[in-house]
NUVEX-736970 format. One record per residue (C-alpha): x, y, z. Coordinates in steps of 0.1 Angstrom, whole numbers, padded with zeros to 4 digits, always signed. Example, Ala and Ser with C-alpha at 12.3 -4.5 7.8 and 13.67 -1.06 7.14 Angstrom:
+0123-0045+0078;+0137-0011+0071;
// end
This chain:
-0458+0036-0285;-0440+0010-0265;-0411-0009-0282;-0420-0045-0285;-0449-0040-0261;-0479-0025-0282;-0503-0007-0260;-0532-0020-0281;-0525-0056-0268;-0537-0046-0233;-0568-0033-0217;-0557+0003-0215;-0587+0026-0213;-0568+0057-0204;-0564+0083-0231;-0529+0085-0245;-0510+0115-0231;-0497+0142-0255;-0461+0140-0266;-0436+0156-0243;-0427+0184-0268;-0462+0197-0275;-0486+0217-0254;-0501+0198-0225;-0472+0173-0226;-0442+0170-0204;-0421+0148-0182;-0415+0146-0145;-0392+0176-0145;-0391+0192-0180;-0400+0213-0200;-0388+0239-0174;-0411+0267-0187;-0441+0245-0194;-0464+0253-0223;-0446+0286-0230;-0415+0266-0238;-0434+0245-0263;-0441+0276-0284;-0404+0285-0288;-0389+0281-0323;-0380+0246-0331;-0344+0254-0341;-0339+0272-0308;-0353+0243-0288;-0331+0218-0306;-0300+0239-0299;-0309+0244-0262;-0318+0208-0257;-0286+0196-0272;-0265+0220-0250;-0286+0211-0220;-0282+0174-0227;-0245+0177-0231;-0242+0197-0198;-0263+0171-0180;-0239+0144-0193;-0211+0164-0176;-0231+0164-0144;-0239+0128-0144;-0203+0120-0151;-0192+0141-0121;-0217+0125-0097;-0210+0091-0111;-0174+0096-0102;-0184+0105-0066;-0204+0073-0066;-0173+0054-0079;-0152+0070-0051;-0177+0056-0026;-0174+0022-0042;-0136+0024-0041;-0138+0032-0004;-0161+0003+0003;-0143-0023-0017;-0109-0013-0004;-0119-0022+0032;-0093-0044+0050;-0094-0065+0082;-0066-0078+0104;-0064-0114+0117;-0040-0129+0142;-0021-0160+0130;-0015-0180+0162;+0010-0203+0145;+0032-0174+0135;+0024-0151+0164;+0016-0121+0143;-0012-0101+0126;-0019-0102+0089;-0040-0078+0069;-0065-0091+0044;-0087-0074+0018;-0124-0080+0025;-0136-0078-0010;-0126-0102-0037;-0115-0083-0068;-0137-0104-0091;-0168-0100-0069;-0163-0063-0065;-0159-0058-0102;-0191-0077-0110;-0212-0061-0083;-0204-0026-0070;-0179-0016-0097;-0204-0027-0124;-0232-0008-0107;-0210+0023-0104;-0199+0023-0140;-0235+0017-0153;-0255+0035-0127;-0268+0063-0150;-0280+0038-0177;-0296+0015-0151;-0314+0044-0134;-0325+0059-0167;-0341+0026-0176;-0358+0023-0141;-0371+0058-0142;-0383+0054-0178;-0402+0021-0168;-0419+0038-0138;-0427+0069-0157;-0444+0049-0185;-0464+0028-0160;-0443-0003-0166;-0447+0000-0204;-0411-0002-0218;-0404+0023-0244;-0372+0029-0263;-0352+0053-0242;-0344+0030-0212;-0338-0004-0228;-0321+0013-0258;-0296+0029-0234;-0287-0004-0218;-0281-0023-0250;-0265+0007-0268;-0241+0013-0240;-0232-0024-0239;-0225-0024-0276;-0203+0007-0275;-0183-0006-0245;-0178-0041-0260;-0170-0031-0296;-0156+0004-0297;-0138+0005-0264;-0120-0028-0273;-0112-0015-0307;-0095+0015-0292;-0077-0006-0266;-0063-0030-0292;-0045-0002-0311;-0035+0018-0280;-0009-0008-0271;+0026+0001-0286;+0035-0019-0317;+0050-0053-0309;+0037-0054-0273;+0007-0075-0262;-0016-0076-0233;-0034-0108-0224;-0062-0117-0201;-0046-0128-0168;-0074-0152-0156;-0090-0169-0186;-0114-0189-0165;-0130-0158-0150;-0131-0142-0184;-0147-0172-0200;-0173-0174-0172;-0183-0137-0174;-0183-0136-0212;-0205-0167-0214;-0230-0153-0189;-0230-0119-0206;-0240-0133-0240;-0265-0157-0223;-0282-0128-0205;-0291-0111-0238;-0302-0144-0254;-0323-0151-0223;-0340-0117-0228;-0349-0126-0264;-0363-0159-0252;-0385-0141-0227;-0398-0114-0251;-0402-0136-0282;-0408-0172-0272;-0421-0176-0236;-0443-0146-0231;-0442-0124-0263;-0440-0087-0256;-0444-0093-0218;-0421-0098-0189;-0439-0117-0162;-0430-0114-0125;-0416-0149-0123;-0394-0142-0154;-0380-0111-0137;-0373-0130-0104;-0356-0159-0123;-0335-0134-0143;-0325-0115-0111;-0315-0148-0093;-0291-0156-0122;-0270-0127-0110;-0258-0142-0077;-0252-0175-0096;-0229-0156-0120;-0211-0139-0091;-0206-0172-0073;-0194-0190-0104;-0170-0161-0112;-0157-0161-0076;-0152-0199-0078;-0132-0195-0110;-0111-0168-0095;-0103-0191-0065;-0095-0220-0088;-0125-0241-0077;-0139-0243-0113;-0107-0247-0132;-0074-0229-0132;-0050-0228-0103;-0062-0227-0067;-0051-0194-0051;-0038-0198-0016;-0046-0171+0009;-0019-0144+0006;+0003-0136+0036;+0020-0108+0017;+0025-0077+0038;-0001-0052+0025;+0011-0016+0026;-0019+0007+0031;-0028+0039+0048;-0045+0022+0078;-0016-0001+0087;-0001+0003+0121;+0035+0016+0126;+0045-0019+0137;+0032-0033+0103;+0050-0006+0084;+0082-0013+0103;+0079-0050+0094;+0074-0041+0057;+0103-0017+0059;+0125-0044+0074;+0116-0069+0046;+0125-0043+0019;+0159-0036+0035;+0166-0073+0039;+0158-0080+0003;+0173-0049-0014;+0202-0041+0009;+0210-0019+0039;+0222+0010+0018;+0187+0021+0010;+0177+0056+0020;+0143+0061+0036;+0130+0078+0005;+0142+0049-0016;+0126+0024+0008;+0093+0042+0006;+0093+0042-0032;+0102+0005-0033;+0074-0003-0008;+0049+0017-0029;+0059+0000-0061;+0060-0035-0047;+0026-0032-0031;+0009-0011-0058;-0017-0032-0075;-0034-0023-0107;-0056+0007-0103;-0093-0002-0101;-0119+0007-0127;-0131+0034-0103;-0097+0052-0103;-0094+0050-0141;-0129+0063-0146;-0126+0091-0120;-0092+0102-0134;-0105+0103-0170;-0136+0124-0160;-0115+0148-0139;-0091+0152-0167;-0119+0162-0190;-0137+0186-0166;-0108+0203-0148;-0108+0182-0116;-0080+0169-0094;-0061+0141-0110;-0057+0108-0092;-0023+0092-0090;-0028+0058-0107;+0005+0042-0099;+0037+0046-0080;+0059+0025-0102;+0069+0054-0125;+0085+0070-0095;+0111+0043-0094;+0129+0057-0124;+0159+0066-0103;+0165+0031-0089;+0181+0001-0104;+0173-0033-0088;+0204-0054-0093;+0204-0092-0095;+0222-0093-0062;+0191-0078-0045;+0208-0045-0039;+0195-0011-0049;+0219+0014-0065;+0210+0050-0069;+0216+0066-0103;+0217+0103-0113;+0231+0110-0078;+0267+0117-0069;+0279+0114-0033;+0306+0139-0025;+0315+0127+0010;+0352+0130+0019;+0368+0096+0021;+0391+0093+0051;+0424+0075+0046;+0424+0042+0065;+0451+0043+0093;+0483+0024+0085;+0491+0019+0122;+0466+0013+0150;+0473+0011+0188;+0449-0006+0211;+0445-0021+0246;+0433-0057+0242;+0420-0058+0278;+0397-0029+0289;+0392-0040+0325;+0416-0053+0350;+0415-0062+0387;+0446-0062+0409;+0450-0072+0445;+0463-0044+0466;+0489-0068+0480;+0502-0076+0445;+0520-0042+0444;+0518-0037+0407;+0498-0042+0375;+0511-0047+0340;+0491-0032+0311;+0495-0047+0277;+0496-0023+0247;+0493-0038+0212;+0502-0024+0178;+0487-0036+0144;+0489-0026+0108;+0522-0015+0092;+0548-0025+0117;+0578-0021+0094;+0586+0013+0110;+0589+0026+0145;+0558+0041+0162;+0550+0057+0195;+0519+0061+0216;+0514+0084+0246;+0499+0070+0278;+0490+0082+0312;+0471+0071+0344;+0441+0090+0356;+0424+0092+0390;+0391+0075+0397;+0380+0065+0432;+0416+0054+0436;+0439+0084+0439;+0476+0089+0431;+0499+0087+0450;+0480+0072+0480;+0466+0042+0460;+0489+0040+0430;+0518+0057+0414;+0510+0080+0385;+0528+0073+0352;+0527+0089+0318;+0549+0092+0287;+0556+0080+0252;+0558+0043+0247;+0580+0034+0217;+0575+0004+0194;+0605-0005+0174;+0602-0019+0138;+0585-0053+0138;+0575-0049+0175;+0537-0055+0181;+0533-0056+0219;+0547-0036+0249;+0538-0035+0286;+0535-0006+0310;+0541-0012+0347;+0520+0007+0372;+0528+0003+0409;+0499-0002+0434;+0502+0010+0470;+0495-0016+0496;+0483+0000+0529;+0469-0014+0561;+0436+0004+0560;+0403-0015+0550;+0389-0001+0518;+0362-0010+0493;+0372-0018+0457;+0386+0013+0440;+0392+0022+0404;+0417+0042+0384;+0423+0045+0346;+0451+0039+0321;+0445+0058+0289;+0462+0061+0255;+0458+0096+0242;+0478+0101+0210;+0501+0082+0186;+0527+0089+0159;+0548+0069+0134;+0579+0074+0113;+0575+0080+0076;+0543+0101+0080;+0521+0070+0082;+0485+0077+0093;+0483+0064+0129;+0452+0060+0151;+0438+0047+0183;+0411+0020+0182;+0379+0035+0196;+0366+0016+0226;+0401+0001+0232;+0420+0031+0243;+0414+0029+0280;+0418+0003+0308;+0397+0004+0339;+0419-0009+0367;+0401-0020+0399;+0422-0024+0431;+0408-0052+0452;+0415-0050+0489;+0411-0087+0499;+0416-0121+0486;+0379-0131+0482;+0367-0150+0451;+0340-0123+0447;+0303-0118+0444;+0287-0124+0409;+0258-0104+0396;+0245-0088+0364;+0260-0054+0355;+0230-0032+0349;+0224+0005+0352;+0217+0014+0388;+0216-0024+0396;+0179-0026+0388;+0180-0061+0373;+0164-0048+0341;+0183-0044+0309;+0169-0027+0278;+0181-0042+0245;+0175-0026+0212;+0160-0050+0187;+0173-0041+0153;+0159-0049+0119;+0188-0074+0113;+0200-0101+0136;+0224-0088+0164;+0241-0101+0195;+0234-0087+0229;+0263-0086+0253;+0250-0094+0288;+0277-0084+0312;+0283-0103+0345;+0304-0086+0370;+0326-0099+0398;+0329-0077+0429;+0346-0077+0463;+0372-0101+0452;+0387-0117+0421;+0410-0144+0434;+0412-0176+0415;+0391-0191+0387;+0353-0192+0393;+0324-0204+0372;+0286-0197+0371;+0259-0214+0350;+0234-0194+0330;+0203-0200+0308;+0175-0180+0292;+0137-0182+0295;+0111-0167+0273;+0082-0145+0284;+0064-0122+0259;+0095-0125+0238;+0094-0159+0222;+0125-0181+0218;+0132-0187+0181;+0111-0157+0170;+0127-0129+0191;+0159-0145+0204;+0178-0177+0204;+0177-0197+0237;+0211-0203+0252;+0226-0219+0282;+0261-0227+0294;+0288-0219+0320;+0306-0186+0323;+0342-0188+0334;+0361-0160+0352;+0399-0164+0351;+0420-0153+0380;+0418-0115+0385;+0391-0113+0358;+0362-0092+0370;+0339-0091+0340;+0326-0117+0315;+0298-0116+0289;+0269-0138+0279;+0261-0135+0242;+0225-0138+0233;+0215-0137+0196;+0186-0113+0191;+0166-0121+0160;+0161-0093+0135;+0126-0080+0138;+0110-0046+0131;+0095-0028+0161;+0079+0006+0165;+0062+0011+0199;+0059-0024+0212;+0082-0042+0236;+0087-0078+0247;+0107-0094+0275;+0127-0125+0284;+0148-0135+0313;+0184-0146+0319;+0193-0166+0350;+0226-0170+0369;+0228-0202+0390;+0252-0226+0407;+0284-0205+0412;+0316-0225+0416;+0352-0218+0429;+0341-0199+0460;+0321-0172+0443;+0287-0163+0455;+0256-0147+0439;+0245-0113+0451;+0218-0118+0477;+0204-0083+0471;+0196-0088+0435;+0164-0103+0419;+0163-0140+0428;+0184-0138+0459;+0213-0161+0469;+0202-0191+0449;+0199-0174+0415;+0201-0139+0400;+0175-0130+0374;+0179-0103+0347;+0148-0092+0329;+0157-0082+0293;+0133-0059+0275;+0134-0058+0237;+0126-0023+0224;+0125-0006+0190;+0156+0009+0175;+0153+0047+0176;+0168+0049+0141;+0142+0024+0128;+0114+0044+0144;+0126+0076+0128;+0129+0059+0094;+0094+0044+0097;+0080+0079+0106;+0097+0094+0075;+0085+0065+0052;+0050+0068+0066;+0050+0106+0058;+0062+0099+0023;+0036+0072+0017;+0008+0092+0032;+0015+0119+0007;+0014+0094-0021;-0018+0078-0007;-0035+0112-0004;-0028+0119-0041;-0041+0085-0051;-0074+0089-0032;-0106+0094-0052;-0127+0105-0022;-0124+0130+0006;-0123+0129+0044;-0145+0160+0050;-0169+0184+0034;-0145+0213+0036;-0120+0195+0013;-0148+0187-0011;-0160+0223-0015;-0124+0235-0017;-0117+0211-0045;-0150+0219-0063;-0141+0256-0064;-0105+0252-0077;-0093+0242-0111;-0079+0207-0110;-0090+0205-0074;-0062+0229-0064;-0035+0204-0074;-0004+0225-0081;+0018+0197-0092;+0041+0206-0121;+0029+0176-0141;-0008+0186-0138;-0007+0224-0142;-0041+0236-0155;-0045+0241-0192;-0069+0265-0210;-0093+0236-0215;-0092+0228-0178;-0102+0264-0170;-0131+0263-0195;-0145+0230-0185;-0141+0239-0148;-0162+0271-0153;-0189+0252-0172;-0191+0224-0146;-0186+0243-0114;-0223+0244-0106;-0224+0206-0107;-0193+0203-0086;-0207+0226-0059;-0240+0207-0059;-0224+0173-0056;-0199+0186-0029;-0230+0183-0006;-0228+0145-0009;-0212+0131+0023;-0175+0124+0021;-0163+0088+0015;-0147+0086+0050;-0181+0086+0067;-0196+0052+0075;-0170+0034+0055;-0182+0049+0022;-0217+0036+0024;-0233+0069+0032;-0217+0085+0002;-0228+0055-0018;-0264+0059-0010;-0265+0097-0014;-0246+0096-0047;-0270+0070-0060;-0299+0093-0053;-0281+0122-0069;-0275+0101-0100;-0312+0093-0101;-0321+0130-0100;-0297+0139-0129;-0309+0109-0148;-0345+0121-0146;-0334+0154-0161;-0315+0135-0189;-0346+0113-0195;-0368+0143-0201;-0341+0162-0220;-0335+0133-0244;-0372+0128-0250;-0377+0165-0257;-0348+0165-0281;-0360+0134-0299;-0395+0147-0301;-0386+0181-0316;-0362+0164-0340;-0389+0137-0350;-0366+0109-0338;-0378+0079-0318;-0365+0075-0282;-0345+0045-0293;-0322+0068-0313;-0318+0095-0286;-0311+0069-0259;-0281+0084-0242;-0270+0095-0276;-0262+0059-0283;-0283+0044-0310;-0303+0013-0304;-0332-0003-0322;-0365-0020-0311;-0356-0041-0281;-0357-0077-0293;-0342-0070-0327;-0315-0047-0312;-0306-0074-0286;-0304-0101-0313;-0281-0079-0334;-0259-0071-0304;-0257-0108-0293;-0245-0118-0328;-0219-0090-0328;-0208-0100-0292;-0202-0136-0303;-0181-0124-0333;-0161-0101-0310;-0153-0128-0285;-0143-0151-0314;-0119-0124-0327;-0103-0120-0293;-0099-0158-0290;-0081-0159-0324;-0059-0130-0314;-0049-0148-0282;-0037-0178-0303;-0021-0159-0331;-0007-0127-0314;-0002-0140-0279;-0027-0117-0264;-0061-0100-0268;-0047-0065-0271;-0017-0051-0290;+0005-0071-0313;+0020-0063-0346;+0008-0031-0363;-0011-0048-0391;-0031-0072-0371;-0039-0045-0345;-0055-0022-0371;-0073-0051-0388;-0089-0061-0355;-0098-0025-0346;-0114-0019-0380;-0134-0052-0378;-0147-0043-0343;-0156-0008-0355;-0174-0022-0385;-0194-0045-0361;-0204-0015-0341;-0216+0005-0371;-0234-0026-0383;-0252-0028-0350;-0258+0009-0351;-0272+0009-0386;-0295-0021-0383;-0309-0009-0349;-0315+0026-0363;-0332+0012-0394;-0355-0010-0372;-0363+0020-0349;-0372+0043-0378;-0393+0015-0394;-0413+0012-0362;-0416+0049-0356;-0451+0062-0357;-0444+0097-0368;-0434+0131-0354;-0455+0147-0327;-0439+0181-0329;
// end
């Protein structure tokens, strides 16, 4: 008989069909052996149906997790938008977390119950019996009362967990209770024992209203704090190398330059790891029970070897660096000027050698001249030897004679180099790298010179490495074919694809060359910015030379101005670090996936215990092997479902839903057979969760739900949170909720047995 919908109340001329467990009776799929099976011993049938029902529960759990993996793929979709004001791309999540939880996540977690109810309704020609509705209400009661009872005591003593967004919780809790009260109103008051089409439509339309209100609460439109759009850099597997480089730069800026690539990857993973979704928790729990591959739920536990200091630095622990520390030199020799020009007619050039550090003792440095395009002895006189510095002496000069001849020559160069040093008293003595050699150019005439940018092969293009941190680019301007007198030249920068203020700082001014000076530098501040493969450019101009100097007419811009195009490119070290970090994160992301990219991976995982995961922390146990053997037929069957990477997860979503429907049909018949041979009404065998006649069961559940919500509200005020707290209140709460569930269970079972018309078996 129909629960709450007596067949006698309608014009129903068809003869009643025999019960499913007797000869001539049956469901859409079971009994598998027809009338022959109906003659088997009752005890054997009860045992087989119980085992079969439990095995089917395993199957529906496995395919439901495939369904949840599809939902996880769909709801994790991200889009990229370009912010014109900031000149960069930002990544946003398409699905709002509240909306996805109320829609697809709710569907995924309750799909078996929903489909069981739908199948039962269609199978009974839209006469609602106990199995379908009883499953819905019974499952809701267990989830609300027993799950919360367990969660309350699962929190360690003294710790609490509170609802983060109370407005969303209040909205959804109110609507949840109202939905069941509305069902009572329909079945008892408006149209007793009947659900009209208009009532179904109105009920269905309440769902988008709920979703919209919950979304509004989440955004702060209906109370709470309005949440601005997040511009936080999302670290995810689909991000471009440029985005990962930017995230890497932000971590190094915040936590210090001493971070290794592995540490940076772990910090990035932890900073951007959000709470695992319901899908991941459910999938991980099911796989743990049935020998499947575990899902990594969080990265934060992998930060155990890092300490984030208040200064923003990251210090490694449990690691000892055994690098040999070099003794700092006590005495250093250097050449303060690294390039000199001398007129051939001057006859000599004096080279200054400077000493720093501990000057209390005598020191010596060895020097020598070396040939370049200028050769000794035709262009200069070769000199070499030890240059001695007495105590307290910091500077000495070395004289090199230049040969003045009558022949016309282009500018020529030779070198003066410091090669080794020593000090009294066994002091550590060193030469300053980069300042141990002077390039000496012999100028053959008295011209003021020609000015131009010093670039490789004179191509008027200079590549500048843009580092993660701010740096200074040294733009060298050279003076050729003469260096007589002081000359000046104006300079300024101009943006192109590189934007002033974002990529570099604009600068302008006048560059001054002293008499005989042949090189000067323009300093351009390059903003710290992460790059990977992209490049940008800007230009630097030389204009208006003074003092007799000219601009090189053969260079870009000609006589009136010389133009240098500066190209900002990625730092090779940064690219290498980004590649290593991406490799580390991809490994973590792969372990945290709940779906697969192809069918091959699905079948491989289906055949292996724990999905082939050989991680030390998840080595298979005896239980894993047993449950894997029992469930491997289901795993192989559901490996046929398309992988989640196809069509953004939607193809897997649809196919998994059909598979759930198929398994649910088997469960529907199996539960009905079990109840029939045990002389129990469908209300009691509903998904092995007891529920009573619909309207009565809903009324009892609604009352229990109101009490449960009230208990949680009291706990928030007295304990500081809904879950956890002191040991005593925790257990009192858990016991109260458990009593509520048993109360619901007992009253619903009593009502179901009272309305039961007898056993057909």
